[in-house]
N, C-alpha and C positions, 0 to 999 in steps of 0.2 A: 666339048659341046657338039662338034661335028660328028663324032662317032656316035653319040647318043641320037642325033638326028637321023643318021643312017639306019639306026635300028628302030626308028619310029617313036623315039622317046623325046620328041621335040617340045613337049610341054614343060620340060625342065628349063628354067631360066637361070642365068648366072646368079641372080639374087636369091635363088632357092638353095644355093650351096653354102654350107658352113665348112670352113677349112680348119684343120687342126695340124699344127706343126709341132713336132716333138723337139725338145732341147735338152741338153745335159743338165742334170740337177745342180751341178756346181757352177753353172754360168751366172755371172753377175747380172744385175738389172740392166746395165748398159749393153751387155752382150745380147740379152733378150730383146731390148729395144732395137738393136741393130738388125736382128733377125726379123722383127716385125716390119721394119722399114724395107728390108730386102725381099719381102713377100711380093713385091711387084705390083703394088696398087690394089691389093685385096683390101676392101674396106674393113676397118677395125671391128665393125658390127658383125662381120662374117669370118673373123679370124680369131682363133684361140691358140695360145701356146700351152702345151702340156709338158710337164717334166717326164723324161723318159721312164723313170721307175714307176711313176703313176700310170703311164700308158701301158707299161708291161703288166702291172697289176690288174688293170681293167681287162686287158686282153686275156690273161690267164683265167680270170673269173668267168669269162664268156666263151671259152673254147668248147665246142660241141663235145658231148660226152664220148662219142665214138672216136674222137681224136686223141684222147688222153686218159690214161688210167694212173691213179696215184694210190699206191699201197693197196692194190686190189679193189679200190673203189673207183667208180666213174667220177668225173669232175662234178657232176650234179650232186653226188653224195659228199665228195671231198670239200665242196665249198658251200655247205648248208649254213644257215644263219648261226653265228657264234663260232664258226671254224676259224682258226688262226692259220695264216700261211706267211711265208717269207719271200720277198723279192730281193735278190742280191744284185746290186748294180756294181759289177766288177770294173766298170770304167774301161777306158781305152789304153791303160798303161801297159807297157811291155815288161 
């Protein structure tokens, strides 16, 4: 918030921010609840937990077309309605 204020963006209030924390898809509900509690006082109304594979999928769908080419097509073409794609969550296993 201080950095935003330094840049003249002081109209943003803490209540305007929605926080998204990513968690592994294999986590239990108890582990997710622990993460929610560890978020340090962020109100539940401003906190969302997202599964890592879902977050990766959303990110890939919104990569600017100049940053990624898939099979000769830009991402705008590659992810047109009805297009199927795969997100592989390889996990952290060695």
